[in-house]
Phi, psi and omega in degrees: 000126182285163180294322179297320179295323178297317178297315181299319179296319180296317179299311181298322179296315181293322179297317179298315180295320180299315181290331182281314186266337180054048178253141179296329180297322178294324177299319180294318179296318178300315179298321179295319180294317179299318179298318180295321179296320180295317179299317180297319180297319179299317180297322178297316181295320179299326182279349177283125187287337185277349182245140177224133178282136178290127179234148178266114180276151181299326182290341183274349181286142177262092185292335179294315178295320180299317179297320179295317180297316180295321178296318177295323177299316179298311181295316180296318179296317179293322178297318179292315186289320185260347182241298187287312183298312178302324179295315179295316182296316180295322179296316181293318179296319181298320180292333184274336186259355179293151179268038176279152177301137178097346179276156179297322180295322178297318180296316180289327181292321182290322176211107179299125188285007177215154182280150171276154176277128179232117183239140181237131174241136177244149178258116179272123178276117186269348180228060184297324181295321178293321180295322179298337179262007178100009182283169180281127182293142172243124186234160179221132180285122178244120181150184008269151168264120186271137176225151166269134177244118179254129179250129181225136178242122184228177185053049183282144178221132178259136173245101185294324182292315180273351182058050182233162177232127178254142180200163173250132184263141175225128176252135179230128178250135179234123182289139179242085180294334180294328179271333183282351182310135011273002179284141183240346185095351179265003180295146175266134187221146179256121183223164175299140177284098190296325179293314182291304182293321181300314181293312181298314183293322180293316180293319180296328181281318189246334184221062187296335181293343179267004185300317179301318179296316181295320180298319179295316181295322180294324179296325181284314185291315183252056181273120002268142176269101186244347184207160174271001183238158176222148176252116188224165172286140187300310183292334174294318180293321186278310189228318189289326175105146177251121183290142177230129183279112177242029182272357181292146178267000179294140183299317182298317180294318178297322179296317180295315180296320178296320178297318180293323179291319181294330178278355180077018182281335182227163178233149180299137177250309174207198184293332184245345186237152169241169178229148181240134172209161184277330182231345187301323184286345180253000183280127179058033178236164180294137181246041173096162178259122185249150170228123182229160177282144179274340178087007182289314180281325179218108184297335179290343179268003185305122177081354183292135185286131177263316179204162178223124184052040176080000181255126180285349176201167179278166177226059186242316186259165183286326183265145180295327182299320183284343181269001183279148170274110181249124175096201185249192177270010177081357176264351181211147177220152179288153177279179175062035176279164179239174180293338180280342180282156174250147179271097184268139176213142180252137181236121180293337181295332181243000178055042181209155171257136179236140183237121176277144182245157185291134179253312182173187180282151178212179178223148176213124182055036178079002181255142178290133181227176175243132182264126177243144177225162184250138177231125180285344174073195180227094188299330181299326181258017179235087184304327181292345180248016181294343178291348175274355180268154178287316179212081185291156355270355185285315183264067175246152179296153180300163179304136178081012179226170175219143184277116180257006184296324181289340179265315185271331182092001179234141180294085181237138175254134173267145180203177170285158180305141180058026177057037177299135179065012180269173178304127181303334179297330178292323178293329181288343184281343182224158174251139175117356179271138179224078181297135181219125185296321183295327184261336191243000181275156178263124186214166173205129172269120194231140174260112190292318187295314182268350182071038186252119170277118184263335178202137180190168180210118171267125183231137181214134176248137178257126182236128181272128178279093184274142174205161180297139175271112188300137176062025177252128187292337181258319188258011185282348183250012180296147178283159172272107187204151171268108189257113177297138180244312188203149168221143185237155178226123175246117185216168178208144174222114183297136179277184187297326181300316184276327178291329177294325176298315178294322183293315185275333181273333183244303189288332176295319176294322178294322178293320177299315179296319179296321178296313178299317183299306184289328178295315179291326178295313182291308182294313182296316182291306182295319179296317180295315181294314182295313180293321177297320179295317180294322177296318179295320181294322180292316183289335182260009183283139179246132181286128181262131180251126181265141177274130183268131182290151180296137177078009180291140182283136174273172180295332181276003179096353179277199180229151171256141176240119181282168179301319181295327180292315178299320179296322182293320182289323185265355181298333181288332182258012178079021179295157178288162181257004184244031179284146176288164180294143179273126184285169180298134178106344179273146182265119180299328180293326177296323179298321182294321180293316182294327180288337179281337177286127183303320182294316179293323180297318178295324179296318180283000000 
């Protein structure tokens, strides 16, 4: 039995078993047998003298054409990667991020399809009686209380000529007790009485001549006024509201209540009472009329604020620079930013624009990002920002803080949570703060090309500038201290659904471009250099001729006689030195005889 027949039998046997048993293992064995049969067949054909496989020899290659092709590949790849592809990508991104009606960005801008994370931390004062006597406050961070924050923009209007979009903003907070566990919102907490201290501190700072009237009104409204602190339920303080009796007919009491209502500190509850809360009056209510650029005429203006409540700038600070609306509303940013740019956003709650600066590279969901962080700076040493100070350069807020009194109407300093990056003297004034960069810093992971924030957290702490109320029998012994009250965090981290859109719509194209770029660079460069070298070597090659030694055996068993050998043999008889080589089979002695004959000699 021949080997080929054995192979054929094996193949047929395996095919039959495979069809019968339908097992993957039989398929693998069958494939192995077929491969072995093919290899054997190739070897048989190679050994057949009448058949020859066509092969491409190195000498048959046209290295000049190869070098030209590789060079064109290199130029074409670089042109596509650095010229054509960026133009196409920028055009596509620009069309997707504009705030024109019908675009995906417009739809997301009007109503973010997912809630933002909103967390609230409160500072519980554990020694209020000691503080009333001038002692050092001891505080404890209580939280976080988790909320969903929904942002909606309605009553939108497009101005095609000015390329602007007008809308009314509404923020809605929804408490999430399931995530806040074990906190429920029913906890009792001791905090500074913001209405009492806020009114007294503001009047003492700016309108001290009204202090007697205010003192009389406070005694009536908050009878009895025994402390600068109050112990309240958490949700009452934050959203539900704390009732305040404004039913007195006394002039002083009416003056104080009217002042609090005009400043927006309280909201009507019934005919005789108002209520105070920190967020309740802004929950599910209109947050002003905004006008922003759509970015159609200038993509760099995308989302930039034009006016707020009909005003093209603020009228709060002394300098025009500080009254400008710089940046966006923080929910959108223009694309094609660089590391040198800052991410500016304006917030009406603090009447200021803040700009995060580039820190370094980062990653989110496996994608390369840029990390930006916020620094409140040191206004005393920043002359360009002295318009944010009350009386520069001496009366500027401490390092790492900002004065919000001109915006809120109460002597409050804004800072990072737990006074992170603030003047160390502020930390020495209270016990219980533990600043930590990982938990308390303000950051944003940002994709520069598309202008997409994928993860970030805005954090702000409110600190009351406490000082003794002069000539007041209850509040006259308070310490001079910056007392933390509350800090909030508004953040977002895109989930897999939204990061996949960014990954497949942007980064997949960038990876494709990078692959094309490096592939053409490697193939084009190495191919051009290698082919050019081989072409040069071929054109400059010189054929070398070897001299064969006398008496050397030929492949047929004969001998070669070189010119020098013939000359040597005949030199004795006066033979010539330019005879051709004598081929195999000729007798050298016969040559000598013929050369001695005059006729033969003449013939040769």
